[in-house]
N, C-alpha and C positions, 0 to 999 in steps of 0.2 A: 314696603321697605325698600330703601335707597340700594342701589346696586353698588357692592364694594369695587374698588379699582383693583384691575388685574394686578398680580403679581408680576413686575418686570422680569423679563427672560434672564437677563444676567444675575439678577437677585435671587431668582428662583434655582438656577444652575448651581451657584454657589452655595446656597442653603441645602439643596439637595444632597451636593455632594459630602457636606458637611455630616449631614444626617447619616448618610449611607456609610461614612466612616465609622460612626457610633453603632450603625448595625452590624458591622463588620466585627466590632469589638463586643458588642452584645452576643453574637455569634459565639465567640470564643468562650463567654462565659457559660452559655448552654452546653458546650462540648465539655468544658473542665467541671461543671457543677452537676452534670447529669440530668440537666432540666429536660422537661418535655413541654413543648410550646405549640399549641394549636392556634392558626389564624384563620378565621371563616370570612370570606368574601363573598357578600351578597348583594343585590341591588336590582335597579332597573336594568333592562338591557341598555347597552351603549353608555352605562352610567360611569365608565372608566375603572372597572376593577382589574382589568387585564393590564392597562398602563400602571396601576399602581403596584400590583404584584410584580410586574417587571422591575420597576423602580426599587423595590424592596430587596429583589433577590440578585441584582445585577452584579454585585460585588461579592456575594455570598457563596460558600463551598457548597456546591450542588449535592455532595455527600451528607452534608448536614442539614441543609434546608431543601424539603422538597414540595414541587408543586403537585397538586392531585387536582385533576379535572377530570370527572369520570365521564364516560359516554352513558347513553341509555341502558338501562339493566337489561342483561341477558334473560331469556326465557325461564332458566334456573333462578337467577337472581330475584326474580319476581316472586318466586315462590318461598323465599327467605324472610327470616324476620327483616324488616326494612332498614334498619340500622346496620346490618351484619356486613354488608360490603364496604361501609365506611370504616368499621372498627378495625378491618385489616390494613389500612392505610395510617392508622394513629402511630405516633412516634414512639421509638424506643428512647431510653436514656440519650441526652445528648443531641436530641434531633429537633429540628423545627419542621412543620407540615404546613402548608398554606393552601387551603382548601378553594381552588376557584370554582364556586359554588358547592354546595355541600348537601347536607341530610334535609336543608330547608327547601329543596327542589319540592318535596312534598307540600310545604305551605303556600309555595307559589305556582310554577307554572304546572305541576301536575293536577291541581285543585282547580286553578283557574280553566284550564284546558279540558278536564275531565278525564285526566288519565288515572287519576285515583278516585276511588269510590267515596260517599260520603262517611261511610264508617271507617275506611283507611285514613281519611282526613282528620276525623275527630280522634282516632287513636292516637295520630302522631302527635296531634296537640296536647294530649294527655300524657304521652310516652317521653316527647322530646327534653322536657325540663327534669324529668328524672334522669334520662339518660346523660345529660349534661351535668347534672350534679353529680354522677357518679364518676364521671370522668375527673372532675375537679376535687370530688373527695379522695381519687386516687393518687392525686398530685399532678396532674396535667394543668398546665397553664392555658387556659381558653379565653381568647379574644376573639368577639364578633364585630364585624363591620358591615353597616349598611351603607350602600352608595345612593345617594338621592340625586336625581336630576330632574329637572323640569320636563313637561310634554313638549315644549318648544324647543329647549336645547335637544331632546332626545330626537325628535324629528329631524333638526338639523343635521346630527351627527349620522343618523340613518343615510340622509340625502348625500352626505359626502362619502359614505362608504359605497353607495350605490355607483356614484361617479368614478371612484378610483379603483382600477383594477386589481391593485395590490390589498386592496381592504375588502373587497367584496366577499371574499370569504368568510368574512366575519358576520355577513347577514344570512340570515335564514327565513323561511317562510313563517317560523314561529317567532322570530324577531319581530317581524313587520306585524305579526297579530298583535303585539302588545299595543300598537297605536290605536287601534279600534276596540281594545279592551282595557284601555288606561284607567279606567275608574274599577273594573273587577280587579285589577291587579292591586290599585290602592286600598281597597276594601279587603284583599287577602294579606297585604302588608299590614295593615291595621290589625287585624285579628292575630296576625303572628306574634306581633310585638305584645299585644294582650298577655298571650298564654307564654311566651318564651323570653321575655325580657325579665330575667330573674336576678336576684341579687348576687348569686355565683357566678352568674355569665351574662352581664348587662350587655344589650345592644348598643353599639356606639355609631351614631349617624354621622354620614361624612357628606357635607353638601358639596356636590361635585360639577356644578355648572362651569367652575372654573377649574379644569384639570391640573393646572398647576398648585392652586391653593388646596385642593382636595389631595394631592400627593404630599405634600408638606404637613398638613395638618394630620393626615392618618398616621405618618411615620412618625412625628412629633409624638403622638400620642401613644403609639405603640412602645416607642423607647421609654416613655414616663410611666406606662402601665405594668413593665415588667421590672421587678425589683433586681435589677442585673447590676454587677460590679465590673470594673475593667479588671482583667488577667493579664498579668506581666507576661509578655511572651517570651518563648525561651531564647536565649542568644545563640545566635547563629553566624558562623562564619564560614565562608568560601573556602574550602580546602585548595592547596596549591596542585595544579595540575602535573602529574609524575611525568618523567621524561619518556619519551617515545619508546615503545619496545619493538619497533620495527614494522608495525602495522601497514598494510598498503590498502587503500580503498580500491574496490573492484572498478574496471573501467565503466564510464558512465554510459557507454553504448549497451552495455548489459542489462540494463535497468529500463523499465517504461516510465517516462518524465511527462508530466502534464504538459502541455504546450504553454509556451511562455506569451499569454496573451498581454500581460502587463507591457513585454518590450514593443509589442505591436503598436499598443496604445501610445507609448512614449514616443515610438517613431513617427506616428500619424501626427501626433501633436507638435 
């Protein structure tokens, strides 16, 4: 298949900003209508999930749109029903929750790396569609995105992270393990899709070798998949500042101010 031309940066930034403006409008509809929206982000390591989440939430109200990225379960959580610790993070009315990885850990890393038993894995494949149907039946809007990246592009991104001190934290031994277990993860993904790509909650595949295209495509789909309507914002008007009542600010030397590093840079420049 011929490689598509990369989206020019200026065009990408213009379209991204337009889409982000629509996301803000969709957020207002979620708030006004009392909708509950769950967006699941899954995919290969270094497939661009984090970058997409960042662009989706960049201009949203963090009191309405929350990112959930759970750490490894505690000893107590390991004894709970598997879905239990995710349930407590589901949205209330007027909220959006974005899962940066989700309950699908069991179908991916836990299964491939042997952190879940065969029985736990099979139970997940059986229960997950039931769990998601219950969410949808209760009125939750559930969207699931799988970010797909080629093995060569993944390895390239790993190498870039390894060489960049600002991004090295994104790499873990578990991430690097995914290189040698590429086919195992592929088989696990295929099995996951067979069991959990249900009519009530389809998997939406995002080709993400081109991060710009992936973000534009994913956000466009999200906006089209939710039947939101524009909500007229309330009319706001800046009040006139009242005349002074004689307030005097305390002397500056009585407070601790951060050093003016910006002034030093300007002077050196």
